[in-house]
C-alpha positions in Angstrom: 86.4 254.0 191.9 84.4 255.6 189.2 81.6 253.6 187.5 82.9 254.9 184.0 86.2 253.3 184.5 89.8 254.2 185.3 92.6 255.9 183.3 96.1 255.3 184.6 99.1 257.2 183.3 102.6 255.8 183.5 105.5 258.1 182.5 108.7 256.2 181.7 111.6 258.4 182.7 114.9 257.2 181.5 118.0 258.5 179.7 121.1 256.7 178.6 123.9 257.0 181.1 126.3 259.8 180.5 129.9 259.3 181.7 131.1 261.9 184.3 133.3 264.2 182.3 135.5 267.3 182.9 135.8 270.3 180.7 134.0 270.3 177.4 130.3 269.0 177.3 130.1 265.8 175.3 127.3 264.9 172.9 125.7 262.6 175.4 125.8 265.2 178.2 124.4 267.7 175.8 121.3 265.5 175.1 120.9 264.9 178.8 120.8 268.6 179.5 118.3 269.2 176.7 116.2 266.4 178.3 116.3 268.2 181.6 115.3 271.6 180.1 112.7 270.4 177.6 111.1 267.4 179.6 111.9 267.1 183.3 112.1 270.6 184.5 108.8 271.4 182.7 107.2 268.3 184.2 108.2 269.4 187.6 106.8 272.9 186.9 103.5 271.3 185.7 103.2 269.3 188.8 104.0 272.2 190.9 101.3 274.3 189.0 98.7 271.6 189.5 99.5 271.3 193.3 99.4 275.1 193.7 96.0 275.3 192.1 94.6 272.5 194.3 94.1 270.2 191.3 94.0 266.6 192.5 96.2 264.1 190.5 97.7 260.7 190.9 100.4 259.6 188.3 103.0 256.9 188.1 106.6 257.4 187.0 109.0 254.6 186.3 112.4 256.0 187.2 115.4 254.0 186.0 118.2 253.7 188.4 120.8 254.9 186.1 118.9 258.0 185.4 118.4 258.7 189.2 122.2 258.5 189.6 122.6 261.2 187.2 119.7 263.4 188.6 121.0 263.0 192.0 124.6 264.2 191.2 125.2 267.7 192.6 128.3 268.1 190.4 126.3 267.2 187.3 123.5 269.6 188.2 126.1 272.3 188.6 127.4 271.5 185.0 123.8 271.7 183.8 123.3 275.1 185.5 126.5 276.4 183.8 125.2 275.0 180.5 121.8 276.7 181.1 123.5 280.1 181.8 125.4 279.8 178.4 122.1 279.1 176.7 120.6 282.3 178.3 123.7 284.2 177.1 123.0 282.7 173.6 119.5 283.9 173.8 120.6 287.4 174.6 122.7 287.2 171.4 119.7 285.9 169.5 117.5 288.9 170.6 120.1 291.3 169.1 120.3 289.2 165.8 116.5 289.0 165.4 115.8 292.6 166.3 114.2 293.4 163.0 113.1 289.9 162.0 109.8 288.2 162.5 111.4 285.6 164.9 112.0 288.2 167.5 109.1 287.3 169.7 110.2 283.6 169.6 113.8 284.4 170.6 112.5 286.4 173.6 109.9 283.5 174.4 112.8 280.9 174.5 115.2 283.1 176.4 112.5 283.9 179.1 111.8 280.3 179.3 115.3 279.4 180.1 115.3 282.1 182.7 112.2 280.6 184.3 113.7 277.1 184.3 116.9 278.3 185.9 115.1 280.0 188.6 112.8 276.9 189.1 115.9 274.7 189.4 117.7 276.8 191.8 114.8 278.4 193.9 112.1 275.6 193.9 114.2 272.5 193.6 117.3 273.5 195.4 119.4 272.1 192.6 118.0 268.7 193.3 115.3 267.7 190.7 115.3 264.0 191.9 114.3 265.4 195.4 111.6 267.5 193.9 110.1 264.5 192.2 110.4 262.6 195.5 108.5 265.5 197.2 105.4 264.9 195.1 105.7 261.2 196.0 105.7 261.9 199.7 102.7 264.3 199.2 100.7 261.4 197.5 100.7 262.8 194.0 103.3 260.4 192.3 103.8 256.7 192.6 107.2 255.4 191.5 108.1 252.2 189.8 111.7 251.1 189.5 113.2 249.4 186.5 116.4 247.3 185.9 119.6 248.7 186.7 120.6 249.7 183.3 117.7 249.4 181.0 118.6 245.8 180.0 116.2 243.7 177.9 115.6 241.1 180.5 114.1 238.3 178.3 117.5 237.9 176.8 119.1 236.9 180.2 116.6 234.5 181.7 119.2 231.7 181.1 121.6 233.6 183.3 120.0 233.9 186.7 122.9 235.8 188.2 122.7 238.5 185.4 119.0 238.9 186.0 119.3 239.1 189.9 122.0 241.6 189.5 119.9 243.9 187.4 116.9 243.6 189.7 118.7 243.7 193.0 121.0 246.7 192.2 117.8 248.6 191.0 116.0 247.7 194.1 118.9 248.8 196.4 119.3 252.1 194.6 115.6 252.9 194.3 115.5 252.7 198.1 118.7 254.7 198.5 117.5 257.6 196.2 113.7 257.6 197.2 113.6 256.2 200.6 111.1 253.2 200.0 110.7 250.2 197.9 108.7 250.2 194.8 105.6 247.9 194.3 105.9 248.1 190.6 108.6 247.1 188.1 109.0 248.6 184.9 110.2 246.2 182.2 112.6 248.0 179.8 111.0 248.0 176.3 108.1 246.2 178.1 110.2 243.1 177.4 108.3 240.3 179.1 108.8 236.5 179.1 107.2 234.0 181.6 110.4 233.2 183.5 110.5 236.7 184.8 107.6 236.3 187.0 109.3 234.2 189.6 112.3 236.7 189.7 110.1 239.7 190.3 107.9 238.0 192.9 111.0 236.8 194.7 112.0 240.6 195.3 108.4 241.2 196.4 107.3 243.3 193.5 103.5 243.3 193.1 103.0 244.3 189.5 104.5 245.1 186.2 103.4 246.3 182.8 103.5 244.5 179.4 102.4 245.3 176.0 98.9 244.6 174.8 99.8 241.5 172.8 101.3 239.8 175.9 97.9 239.4 177.4 95.8 238.9 174.3 98.1 236.1 173.1 98.6 234.8 176.6 97.9 231.1 177.7 95.0 231.2 178.0 94.2 234.6 176.2 93.1 237.2 178.6 89.3 237.7 178.4 89.7 241.4 179.4 92.3 242.1 176.8 94.4 245.1 178.0 91.5 246.5 180.1 91.8 244.2 182.9 95.2 243.1 184.6 96.0 239.4 184.9 97.9 237.3 187.5 100.6 235.1 186.5 101.0 231.5 188.0 103.8 233.1 190.2 101.4 235.6 191.6 102.6 238.7 189.7 100.0 241.1 188.4 100.5 242.2 184.9 98.8 245.2 183.4 98.6 245.5 179.7 99.2 248.9 178.1 96.4 250.4 176.1 98.2 250.4 172.8 95.4 252.5 171.2 96.1 255.3 173.6 99.6 255.7 172.3 98.2 255.6 168.6 95.7 258.2 169.4 98.1 260.5 170.9 100.5 260.1 167.9 97.7 260.6 165.4 96.4 263.6 167.2 100.0 265.0 167.2 100.5 264.2 163.4 97.3 266.0 162.4 98.8 269.3 163.7 102.0 269.4 161.9 101.2 272.8 160.6 100.6 274.2 164.2 103.0 272.2 166.4 106.7 273.0 166.6 109.3 271.3 164.5 111.6 269.8 167.1 114.4 269.0 164.6 114.9 272.4 162.7 117.2 274.0 165.3 119.1 277.3 164.9 122.2 275.5 165.9 122.4 273.8 162.4 121.3 276.9 160.6 123.4 279.8 161.9 126.9 280.5 161.1 129.1 278.3 163.4 130.8 281.3 164.9 127.4 282.4 166.3 127.4 279.4 168.7 130.6 280.3 170.4 128.9 281.6 173.5 127.1 278.3 173.9 129.9 275.9 172.9 132.9 277.8 173.9 134.5 277.2 170.5 134.1 278.5 167.1 134.2 275.1 165.3 131.4 273.2 166.7 127.7 272.9 166.3 125.0 271.7 168.6 121.2 272.2 169.2 120.3 275.4 170.9 116.6 274.8 171.7 115.8 277.8 169.5 113.4 276.3 167.0 111.5 278.9 164.9 109.5 276.5 162.6 106.3 274.5 162.7 106.2 271.1 161.3 105.3 272.4 157.8 108.0 275.2 157.7 105.9 278.2 158.8 106.8 280.6 161.6 106.0 278.8 164.9 103.3 280.3 167.0 103.2 279.2 170.7 99.8 280.5 171.5 98.2 278.7 168.6 100.2 275.5 169.5 99.0 275.5 173.1 95.4 276.0 172.0 95.8 273.1 169.7 97.3 270.8 172.3 94.5 271.7 174.8 91.9 270.8 172.1 93.7 267.6 171.5 93.8 266.6 175.1 90.0 266.9 175.3 89.7 264.8 172.1 92.0 262.2 173.6 89.9 262.1 176.8 86.8 261.6 174.7 88.5 258.6 173.0 89.7 257.0 176.2 86.0 257.4 177.6 84.7 255.8 174.5 87.2 252.8 174.7 86.3 252.4 178.4 82.6 252.4 177.7 83.1 249.6 175.2 85.3 247.5 177.5 82.7 248.0 180.3 80.2 246.3 178.2 82.4 243.3 177.8 83.7 242.9 181.4 82.0 242.1 184.8 84.7 244.4 186.5 85.7 247.9 186.2 88.1 248.5 183.2 91.3 250.3 183.2 92.9 252.2 180.3 96.6 252.3 181.2 98.5 254.8 178.9 102.3 254.7 179.0 104.7 257.0 177.2 108.4 258.0 177.4 108.9 261.1 179.2 110.8 262.4 176.3 107.8 262.3 174.2 106.7 265.3 176.2 108.9 268.3 175.4 111.9 266.9 173.5 109.9 265.3 170.7 106.5 266.8 171.2 107.2 270.4 172.5 103.5 271.0 173.4 103.1 267.6 175.1 103.2 269.1 178.6 100.3 271.4 177.8 98.4 268.3 176.4 99.0 266.4 179.7 98.1 269.4 181.9 94.9 269.9 180.1 94.1 266.3 180.4 94.5 266.2 184.2 92.7 269.5 184.8 89.7 268.2 182.7 89.5 265.0 184.5 89.5 266.8 188.0 86.9 269.2 186.7 84.5 266.5 185.3 84.4 264.4 188.5 82.1 261.9 186.9 83.9 261.1 183.6 86.5 258.6 184.9 89.0 258.1 187.8 92.7 258.9 187.5 94.5 256.3 189.5 97.9 254.7 189.7 98.1 250.9 189.1 98.6 250.3 192.8 95.7 252.4 193.6 93.6 250.3 191.2 94.7 247.0 192.8 93.9 248.3 196.2 90.2 248.8 195.1 89.9 245.9 192.8 90.1 242.9 195.2 92.1 239.8 194.3 89.8 238.1 191.7 92.2 238.3 188.6 92.3 235.9 185.8 95.4 233.6 186.0 97.2 233.4 182.7 100.7 233.4 181.3 101.3 236.4 179.3 103.1 235.8 175.9 106.8 236.8 175.2 106.4 240.4 173.9 107.9 243.9 173.9 107.1 247.5 172.8 109.9 247.4 170.2 108.9 247.9 166.6 108.4 244.3 165.8 106.6 243.5 169.1 109.4 241.2 170.2 113.2 241.5 170.2 114.3 241.4 166.7 115.9 244.8 166.5 118.0 243.9 169.5 119.2 240.7 168.1 119.9 240.6 164.4 123.1 240.3 162.1 124.1 244.0 163.1 124.3 243.4 166.7 124.2 239.7 167.8 127.9 239.7 168.3 127.4 241.7 171.5 125.8 239.1 173.4 128.5 236.4 173.3 130.8 239.1 174.8 128.3 240.1 177.4 127.5 236.5 178.3 131.3 235.7 178.6 131.8 238.8 180.9 128.9 237.8 183.1 130.3 234.3 183.5 133.7 235.8 184.4 132.0 238.1 186.9 130.3 235.3 188.5 133.6 233.3 188.6 135.4 236.5 190.2 132.6 236.7 192.9 133.4 233.1 193.9 137.1 233.7 193.9 136.9 236.8 195.9 133.9 236.5 198.3 135.0 238.7 201.0 137.7 241.0 199.8 138.0 244.7 200.9 140.1 247.7 200.0 141.4 248.1 196.4 140.2 244.5 195.3 136.7 245.4 196.5 136.7 248.7 194.7 137.9 246.9 191.4 135.2 244.2 191.7 132.4 246.7 192.2 133.6 248.7 189.3 133.6 245.4 187.3 130.1 245.0 188.3 129.2 248.5 187.1 130.8 247.9 183.8 129.1 244.7 183.0 125.7 246.1 184.0 126.3 249.1 181.8 127.2 246.8 178.8 123.8 245.2 179.1 121.9 248.4 178.4 119.7 248.6 175.4 120.8 252.2 175.0 123.8 250.8 173.2 122.4 247.7 171.4 119.4 249.7 169.7 121.5 252.3 168.0 124.1 249.9 166.9 121.3 248.6 164.6 121.1 250.7 161.5 117.2 250.2 161.5 117.0 252.1 164.6 116.1 255.8 164.1 116.9 258.0 167.2 119.0 260.9 168.2 121.6 258.6 169.7 124.7 258.7 167.5 125.5 255.0 166.4 129.3 255.7 166.8 128.9 257.0 170.3 126.7 254.0 171.4 129.1 251.5 170.0 131.9 253.3 171.8 130.2 253.3 175.0 129.4 249.6 174.7 133.0 248.5 173.8 134.4 250.7 176.3 132.4 249.0 179.1 133.4 245.6 177.9 137.0 246.6 177.5 137.1 248.1 181.1 135.6 244.9 182.6 138.1 242.8 180.7 140.9 245.0 182.0 139.8 244.6 185.6 139.4 240.8 185.1 142.9 240.4 183.9 144.3 242.7 186.5 142.8 240.7 189.3 144.1 237.6 187.7 147.7 238.9 187.7 147.2 240.6 191.1 148.2 243.9 189.8 145.6 246.9 189.7 146.6 250.4 188.7 145.0 252.5 191.4 145.3 255.6 189.2 143.5 254.0 186.3 140.8 252.6 188.6 140.2 255.9 190.4 139.8 257.7 186.9 137.3 255.0 185.8 135.3 255.2 189.2 135.0 259.1 188.3 133.9 258.5 184.8 131.5 255.7 185.4 130.2 257.1 188.7 126.8 255.4 189.0 125.4 253.0 191.7 127.2 254.3 194.8 125.8 251.4 196.9 126.7 248.6 194.4 128.0 245.4 195.8 129.7 242.9 193.4 128.3 240.0 195.3 125.0 240.5 193.7 126.6 238.3 190.8 127.2 235.5 193.3 125.6 232.1 192.8 122.5 231.5 194.8 122.1 228.2 196.4 
C-alpha cells in the first residue's frame, strides 16, 4: 500500500432487463444497444488499450445478474450487430447529406467509430462482451461484485426473508454460472442499506458491501473515519462508504465544460426528416436516437479533439482533489485512508461522452506517478489492511435523491408493493405445495419465480414516479411492471386449476428469458 492512501474505483454495470423480442427493435432494446455502443464496448476497448500498453490497473465492476443474462445472449448480440450495421449504413447516408456542411468531419468520425466498435465486437470479443470482461478478471485487472438478481431495493424486503434470499441466492448462482467464481463483494442496488441485511449477506459468505457516506457517519456509533475507512457490522460484514465528494467533483468538473463537452441529448434522429431514418429503423414513420450528435452543451459545433483535451485536464484536476482529500483524512486517522469512487457505467459514454477519456487519463497518470496513491480494489485493500476495523451499525441509507427511499415509496408508486408482497406470499405458498415437481409444472414454477423477481426491480418503480428524470419511458416501465405481476398471477391461477397452456408458457419463457439456472425453490421457507 502507498503511504499517500488508496483510491478505489467501483463501476456499477446495470441495465434494465429488456424482454427477448422478434422483429422490430423495441425502445428498451434500442436503449440497451446504445449502452453497448456508447459505454460497454468503449470500456472494453479502454481496458484493452491499457493492457496492450503495459499500464497496470485494478478496478472493480459490480455486474447485475439480469445485465449478465443479456450480455451473455448470443441471439441478442446478433441483433445488436445487425443494429450496428444499420447504424453504419445510416452513417454513410449522413456523409452524403453533410458533404458540403461543417458537420461532415463529425459524421465521418461517428461512422468510423461504429466501424471500429463492430470490428472490436466481432474480432476481439468473439461476439461475447461478457466473456471479454471475464478475461480481464482472469488476468487480474478487474474484480467483480455481484448484486441482487433484478436490482431490487433490498431494505423494503427485510420483513420477507424469502424474497431477500431469492434475490441474493439467484444472483449468487448466476454470477458463478456466467463468471466462474463467487464474488467477495455484494453491490446494494441504489446503495440501499439497512442493518438487517448484514446477517443475510454474511450467510451467503459475502465479505463486503458499499453504502453511501451518511450510512457510516450517522451509524451507531458514528464511524470515526467517516467514509475514508471501512467499518465492520456486528454480523461481521465489512461496509465501505463511498466518497460522495468524488462524485460531486466529477459532476462539477463536467458541468464546467458545457461549452466543450458533447451535448448527449441533441441527436440527429430528432432533428432530421423522419424519412431520413428509414435505413436505421426500417420504417418511414418512426424516430429514434442515432448517436450522431453534432452540438456541444452550449449549442456550438462539437469538437472531439478539444473535448478529449478537456477530459484529460479534468482527470488530472480530479486526481489532485482526491489526493488532497486523502491527505486531510490521513491527518485524522491512524490507518491508511481509502477514497472509494463509485459511478454508474452509463455516466461514461451515454451521459458523459468523454468520460472514458477521463477514466483512461486518470489510470495512466496514477501508473505514471507511482508515489501519488495506490489504485486498489476493495478486496485488495482488505487483504492489506488487517482485521482491526471499527465495529458499528451503519444507518438506513441509499444513494437516491433524498438519501433514503422516498422516491420509491410515495403516493405515486406505493400501490406497487401490496401486489408484490401478495405475489411473494403466493410464491412461497406454491413452493410449499409443489416441492418436488418436474416437467411442465416445474417450468411454470420457475417462470413464476422469474416474474416476481422482475416485478421487484427498481427499474420500474423509479420511472413510475413522475419526480424521476431519466431516459426510461414512464409508460414502458409501468407496462413491464404490470406485465410481470399479471404473468405471475396467470401462472398461479393455472397451477391452482391444474391447467397450464404450454404454448403460452413457452412464449413467455422466450420473452422473459433470463436466469437459465433459476430454481423456484429459492422461495421456500427456511427452517
